[in-house]
DRENFITI-164503 format. One line per 10 residues: number of its first residue (from 0); their letters; for each residue x, y, z of N, C-alpha, C. Coordinates in nm, 3 decimals. Each point is the difference from the previous one (the first is absolute). Example, Ala and Ser with C-alpha at 12.3 -4.5 7.8 and 13.67 -1.06 7.14 Angstrom:
BEGIN
0 = as = 1.319:-0.569:0.780:-0.089:0.119:0.000:0.090:0.120:0.000  -0.035:0.105:-0.072:0.082:0.119:0.006:-0.077:0.109:0.073
This chain:
BEGIN
0 = mltetylikv = -0.518:-0.690:-1.857:-0.040:0.189:0.097:-0.050:0.002:0.072  0.052:0.079:0.101:-0.076:0.065:0.167:-0.140:0.076:-0.090  -0.130:-0.005:0.082:-0.113:0.055:-0.037:0.034:0.111:0.101  -0.092:0.119:-0.094:0.032:0.141:0.149:-0.073:-0.034:0.126  -0.125:-0.097:0.024:-0.052:-0.056:0.120:0.100:-0.089:0.067  0.108:-0.054:-0.019:0.098:-0.073:0.041:0.093:0.136:0.050  0.081:0.070:-0.097:0.067:0.123:0.076:-0.046:0.058:0.097  -0.111:0.050:0.024:-0.102:0.080:0.102:0.008:-0.091:0.113  -0.055:-0.139:-0.026:-0.005:-0.092:0.124:0.138:0.044:0.090  0.079:-0.034:-0.069:0.104:-0.029:0.059:0.125:0.133:0.062
10 = ldtilkeqve = -0.042:0.120:-0.065:0.016:0.112:0.036:-0.072:0.054:0.125  -0.144:-0.016:0.001:-0.052:-0.019:0.111:0.033:-0.047:0.127  0.037:-0.132:-0.011:0.028:-0.080:0.112:0.131:0.065:0.071  0.118:0.003:-0.104:0.102:0.071:0.036:0.005:0.156:0.055  -0.111:0.105:-0.027:-0.013:0.113:0.071:-0.094:-0.004:0.113  -0.083:-0.121:0.014:-0.067:-0.026:0.141:0.098:-0.056:0.097  0.065:-0.127:-0.041:0.068:-0.078:0.101:0.129:0.042:0.021  0.063:0.056:-0.087:0.170:0.053:0.002:-0.023:0.158:0.015  -0.043:0.077:-0.076:0.011:0.116:0.013:-0.078:0.093:0.124  -0.135:-0.045:0.029:-0.097:0.019:0.071:-0.064:0.113:-0.069
20 = flsfpelqit = 0.000:-0.021:-0.088:-0.121:0.139:-0.081:-0.141:-0.070:0.014  -0.104:0.099:-0.014:-0.124:-0.007:-0.016:-0.046:-0.021:-0.123  -0.036:-0.061:-0.051:-0.002:-0.008:-0.166:-0.183:-0.012:-0.030  -0.021:0.016:-0.142:-0.097:-0.014:-0.037:-0.002:-0.041:-0.130  -0.024:-0.143:-0.038:0.010:-0.023:-0.137:-0.150:0.052:-0.087  0.015:0.013:-0.116:-0.075:0.074:-0.078:-0.105:0.129:0.058  0.105:0.096:0.002:-0.073:0.114:0.097:-0.092:0.062:-0.111  -0.082:0.107:-0.005:-0.085:0.034:-0.107:-0.030:0.137:0.062  0.067:0.144:-0.068:-0.028:0.112:0.010:-0.100:0.061:-0.073  -0.099:0.039:0.054:-0.111:0.068:-0.120:0.013:0.117:-0.009
30 = sknldlkkiv = -0.121:0.069:-0.069:0.014:0.151:0.000:-0.131:0.067:0.104  0.015:-0.072:0.076:-0.074:0.066:0.127:0.016:0.177:0.044  0.126:-0.045:0.019:0.094:0.082:0.085:0.056:0.085:-0.056  0.090:-0.050:-0.102:0.061:0.051:-0.103:-0.030:0.036:-0.160  0.041:0.057:-0.049:-0.035:0.073:-0.184:0.100:-0.139:-0.051  -0.027:-0.101:0.009:0.097:-0.102:-0.039:0.021:0.023:-0.198  -0.141:0.049:-0.060:0.063:0.046:-0.140:0.092:0.075:-0.021  0.011:0.090:0.075:0.138:0.096:0.010:0.075:-0.048:0.006  0.045:-0.084:0.136:0.125:-0.069:0.037:0.047:-0.092:-0.122  -0.062:-0.087:-0.033:0.028:-0.144:-0.084:-0.053:-0.003:-0.099
40 = ekdqiridla = -0.191:0.091:0.005:-0.038:-0.025:-0.173:-0.107:-0.143:0.036  -0.008:-0.001:0.146:-0.097:-0.132:0.019:-0.111:-0.020:0.082  -0.121:-0.051:0.012:-0.055:0.007:0.151:0.037:-0.033:0.121  0.078:-0.137:-0.060:0.044:-0.081:0.179:0.152:-0.064:-0.071  0.089:0.017:0.102:0.134:-0.097:-0.044:-0.014:-0.122:0.121  0.070:-0.094:-0.037:0.010:-0.141:0.068:0.126:-0.021:0.017  0.060:-0.027:0.092:0.139:-0.026:0.017:0.043:-0.124:0.046  0.070:-0.104:-0.035:-0.040:-0.153:0.012:0.090:-0.019:0.153  0.051:0.107:0.055:0.048:0.004:0.121:0.068:0.101:0.078  -0.069:0.037:0.103:0.012:0.160:0.100:0.074:-0.055:0.084
50 = alnnfdgsiy = 0.062:0.060:0.051:0.083:0.007:0.178:0.006:0.115:0.057  -0.033:-0.026:0.082:0.011:0.129:0.150:0.143:-0.058:0.094  0.094:0.108:-0.024:0.126:-0.072:0.101:-0.012:0.057:0.169  -0.026:-0.082:0.091:-0.044:0.030:0.131:0.093:0.118:0.091  0.101:-0.037:-0.093:0.090:0.090:0.088:0.036:0.178:-0.032  -0.007:0.016:-0.135:0.001:0.143:-0.079:-0.126:0.007:-0.058  -0.087:-0.049:-0.016:-0.098:0.033:-0.017:-0.048:0.028:-0.166  0.135:-0.079:-0.100:-0.021:0.044:-0.141:-0.066:-0.114:-0.041  -0.043:0.017:-0.101:-0.089:-0.069:-0.103:0.049:-0.025:-0.115  0.013:-0.131:-0.027:0.041:-0.091:-0.106:-0.089:-0.067:-0.085
60 = ffeaettlys = -0.002:0.045:-0.128:-0.070:-0.074:-0.122:0.087:-0.088:-0.065  -0.046:-0.147:-0.028:0.063:-0.086:-0.101:-0.060:-0.053:-0.051  0.012:0.021:-0.163:-0.088:-0.049:-0.115:0.105:-0.116:-0.042  -0.086:-0.139:-0.032:0.018:-0.107:-0.041:-0.009:0.012:-0.159  0.092:-0.009:-0.079:0.015:-0.060:-0.127:0.103:-0.116:-0.074  -0.034:-0.066:-0.084:0.084:-0.124:-0.038:0.128:0.018:-0.078  -0.031:0.115:-0.046:0.140:0.032:-0.064:0.060:0.121:0.042  0.107:0.033:-0.001:0.076:0.164:0.039:-0.027:0.095:-0.108  -0.057:-0.010:-0.126:-0.043:0.104:-0.060:-0.194:0.027:0.072  0.017:0.096:0.045:-0.100:0.061:0.086:-0.010:0.161:0.035
70 = fhpisyrhfc = -0.110:0.049:-0.081:0.009:0.157:0.057:-0.110:0.016:0.085  -0.072:-0.084:-0.013:-0.113:0.018:0.141:0.033:0.056:0.125  0.099:-0.032:0.052:0.022:0.022:0.136:0.013:0.163:0.032  0.044:0.066:-0.129:-0.016:0.177:-0.004:-0.107:0.013:0.079  -0.076:-0.022:-0.059:-0.166:0.075:0.036:-0.016:-0.034:0.173  0.035:-0.097:0.056:-0.011:0.007:0.181:0.106:0.065:0.088  0.086:0.086:-0.097:0.105:0.082:0.080:-0.077:0.144:0.088  -0.071:0.025:-0.073:-0.109:0.090:0.106:-0.069:-0.029:0.085  0.030:-0.136:0.064:-0.089:0.005:0.099:0.044:-0.095:0.112  0.171:-0.005:-0.027:0.015:-0.083:0.113:0.205:0.059:0.021
80 = dfcylvcpae = 0.040:-0.007:0.083:0.138:0.036:0.042:0.136:-0.081:-0.098  -0.067:-0.084:-0.004:0.115:-0.113:-0.092:-0.090:-0.120:-0.045  0.072:0.011:-0.189:-0.114:-0.069:-0.054:0.116:-0.110:-0.082  -0.052:-0.124:-0.003:0.074:-0.111:-0.033:-0.071:-0.060:-0.151  0.083:-0.081:-0.064:0.008:-0.082:-0.094:0.011:-0.115:0.037  -0.098:-0.112:0.012:0.068:-0.163:0.047:-0.013:-0.047:-0.138  0.120:-0.057:-0.032:-0.043:-0.109:-0.119:0.088:-0.154:0.057  -0.017:-0.101:-0.100:0.080:-0.107:0.025:0.127:0.031:-0.055  0.089:-0.091:0.118:0.155:0.031:-0.031:0.064:-0.066:-0.142  -0.067:-0.083:-0.034:-0.009:-0.104:-0.128:-0.005:0.091:-0.104
90 = sfdlldsesk = -0.126:0.068:-0.015:-0.005:0.126:-0.092:0.065:0.119:-0.018  0.022:0.022:0.142:0.166:0.131:-0.001:0.108:-0.040:-0.077  0.027:-0.135:0.041:0.124:-0.092:-0.015:0.009:-0.039:-0.181  -0.129:-0.015:-0.034:0.022:-0.042:-0.156:0.018:0.165:-0.105  -0.047:0.089:0.071:-0.011:0.143:-0.086:0.207:-0.009:-0.038  0.033:0.052:-0.130:0.109:0.028:-0.049:0.026:0.133:0.066  0.153:-0.033:-0.006:0.083:0.145:0.127:-0.073:0.136:-0.038  -0.032:0.031:-0.128:-0.012:0.118:-0.060:-0.126:0.063:0.060  -0.085:-0.101:-0.032:-0.207:-0.007:0.052:0.041:0.005:0.125  0.043:-0.054:0.082:-0.033:0.006:0.137:0.055:0.108:0.075
100 = qqqinwadem = 0.165:0.089:-0.057:0.028:0.097:0.027:-0.118:0.128:-0.031  -0.041:-0.010:-0.102:-0.075:0.119:-0.037:-0.140:-0.021:0.112  -0.076:-0.121:-0.018:-0.058:-0.005:0.122:0.008:0.042:0.158  0.090:-0.013:0.038:0.098:0.038:0.108:0.001:0.144:0.048  0.109:0.063:-0.129:-0.006:0.166:0.026:-0.159:0.059:-0.038  -0.049:-0.027:-0.110:-0.171:0.023:0.040:-0.068:0.006:0.136  -0.017:-0.137:0.043:-0.036:0.011:0.148:0.056:0.084:0.070  0.133:0.004:-0.002:0.095:0.125:0.101:-0.056:0.097:-0.025  0.010:0.035:-0.120:-0.032:0.140:0.002:-0.164:0.050:0.031  -0.063:-0.083:-0.002:-0.134:-0.008:0.030:-0.026:0.018:0.184
110 = gvgiititsd = 0.099:-0.067:0.069:-0.015:-0.016:0.109:-0.032:-0.151:0.040  -0.041:-0.060:-0.093:-0.063:-0.156:0.026:0.110:-0.099:0.028  -0.027:-0.035:0.179:0.101:-0.118:-0.032:-0.052:-0.153:-0.071  0.092:-0.071:-0.016:-0.021:-0.127:-0.075:0.063:-0.116:0.145  -0.137:-0.121:-0.008:0.065:-0.082:0.063:-0.028:-0.136:-0.075  0.075:-0.109:0.031:0.006:-0.106:-0.076:-0.041:-0.139:0.083  -0.066:-0.088:-0.016:-0.049:-0.108:0.068:0.058:-0.141:-0.042  0.019:-0.090:0.012:0.017:-0.137:-0.044:-0.071:-0.077:0.052  0.029:-0.126:-0.027:-0.124:-0.082:0.016:0.037:-0.079:0.120  0.108:0.040:0.061:0.020:-0.091:0.138:-0.030:0.137:0.101
120 = rnvnirlrak = -0.046:0.092:-0.017:-0.039:0.098:0.060:0.091:0.110:0.017  0.112:0.002:-0.064:0.122:0.077:0.038:-0.026:0.143:-0.071  -0.004:0.088:0.093:-0.042:0.135:-0.046:0.095:0.128:0.024  0.032:0.056:-0.127:0.138:0.061:0.005:-0.031:0.158:-0.088  0.017:0.105:0.100:-0.021:0.084:-0.059:0.129:0.034:-0.112  -0.070:0.051:-0.138:0.082:0.018:-0.088:0.046:0.164:-0.011  -0.098:0.091:0.062:0.000:0.135:-0.018:-0.063:0.071:0.106  0.009:0.086:0.091:-0.059:0.021:0.106:-0.075:0.132:-0.050  -0.119:0.029:0.025:-0.106:0.103:-0.035:0.049:0.123:0.058  -0.023:0.106:-0.047:0.005:0.109:0.069:-0.118:0.053:0.028
130 = rqeltpvirk = 0.018:0.074:0.145:-0.100:0.052:0.034:-0.114:0.099:-0.079  -0.128:-0.031:-0.019:-0.059:0.114:-0.053:-0.035:0.117:0.065  -0.044:0.095:-0.044:-0.056:0.125:0.074:-0.139:-0.017:0.012  -0.077:-0.059:0.094:-0.133:-0.029:0.012:-0.100:0.106:0.066  -0.099:0.041:-0.017:-0.050:0.118:0.016:-0.076:-0.039:0.161  -0.058:0.093:0.093:-0.039:-0.057:0.101:-0.171:-0.062:-0.036  -0.049:0.088:-0.090:-0.129:-0.057:-0.078:-0.017:-0.143:0.001  0.103:-0.057:-0.091:0.019:-0.079:-0.055:0.032:-0.129:0.089  0.102:0.041:0.100:0.035:-0.069:0.114:-0.155:-0.026:0.067  -0.026:0.092:0.059:-0.149:-0.033:0.072:-0.091:-0.071:-0.061
140 = evirmmdqrt = 0.003:-0.006:-0.131:-0.101:-0.064:-0.049:0.072:-0.122:-0.038  0.117:-0.069:-0.013:0.028:-0.095:-0.017:0.003:-0.103:0.147  0.040:0.059:0.083:0.014:-0.050:0.145:-0.185:-0.004:0.053  -0.085:0.084:-0.049:-0.109:-0.051:0.046:-0.086:-0.131:-0.062  0.054:-0.037:-0.130:0.011:-0.057:-0.066:0.037:-0.118:0.066  0.140:-0.047:0.053:0.052:-0.071:0.074:-0.123:-0.058:0.121  -0.017:0.098:0.045:-0.066:-0.009:0.145:-0.116:-0.045:-0.010  -0.054:0.046:-0.098:-0.148:-0.087:-0.027:0.025:-0.117:0.010  0.114:-0.111:-0.073:0.009:-0.117:0.049:0.059:-0.066:0.039  0.118:0.060:0.126:0.059:-0.045:0.109:0.015:0.098:0.089
150 = rinfstiplw = -0.013:-0.017:0.114:0.004:0.130:0.068:0.100:0.042:0.034  0.070:0.132:-0.029:0.142:0.019:0.033:-0.010:0.067:0.082  0.117:-0.059:0.133:0.051:0.024:0.133:0.091:0.029:0.043  0.099:0.097:-0.118:0.090:0.080:0.037:0.002:0.140:-0.062  0.076:0.076:0.006:0.056:0.099:-0.046:0.002:-0.023:-0.166  -0.094:0.072:-0.079:0.013:0.016:-0.140:0.075:0.155:-0.063  0.012:0.070:0.108:0.096:0.117:-0.059:0.121:-0.008:-0.046  0.059:-0.018:-0.125:0.115:-0.056:0.004:0.127:0.086:0.073  0.108:-0.054:0.008:0.125:0.007:0.127:0.050:0.124:-0.053  0.026:0.042:-0.104:0.016:0.096:-0.055:-0.030:0.117:0.016
160 = ertfaknseg = -0.183:0.010:0.018:-0.054:0.124:0.024:-0.064:0.004:0.168  0.052:-0.115:0.090:0.007:0.028:0.121:0.075:0.083:0.077  -0.050:0.094:0.080:0.054:0.054:0.110:0.000:-0.061:0.161  0.112:0.009:0.057:0.046:-0.064:0.131:0.011:0.113:0.082  -0.078:0.013:0.099:0.042:0.153:0.139:0.122:-0.133:0.031  0.030:0.092:0.040:0.130:-0.026:0.109:-0.053:0.003:0.131  0.022:-0.093:0.058:0.026:-0.080:0.141:0.056:0.106:0.098  -0.063:0.099:0.031:0.133:0.113:0.116:0.049:-0.045:0.088  -0.072:-0.130:0.068:0.008:-0.058:0.191:0.127:-0.047:-0.068  0.133:0.020:0.088:0.141:-0.089:-0.043:0.093:0.024:-0.122
170 = mge = -0.060:0.109:-0.056:0.035:0.014:-0.160:0.139:0.121:0.035  -0.003:0.099:0.114:0.096:0.053:-0.004:-0.013:0.104:-0.108  0.011:0.137:0.029:0.001:0.151:-0.089:0.116:0.057:-0.022
């Protein structure tokens, strides 16, 4: 059976080399600037892998588990635009169809995506995550924590919140 560490290493490599995301393994968010107790009833959270899309500024969180049965990623939805559960393809495929469908339905309802990875590094998005409504205060803190680890040199304003001024020259009105 694949380990959580293996799953994250594979996904991290793909995110950096093929998708060109900025990634942050083991990102911790503390109560320093957020009232985490109110949000998730904890003093801090640690996500297995966080990533920042350098094109649209969206924040992705990936929580690795060795089985599909995991309600753990739900708490991370408050801190990212897209949240995924990552598990071995083998554990996904071993589930009976009813259990598998229950987990997929539950994840879909919660907006959590599901990614499976094989031992030969095949990645399959079984369910796409739904975009979460991330508050500006939380987004700012998550970006701050990321920027402390690796200097971010692109816009972190989500594409869907950016305003673009028209270039009046040559536009003809």
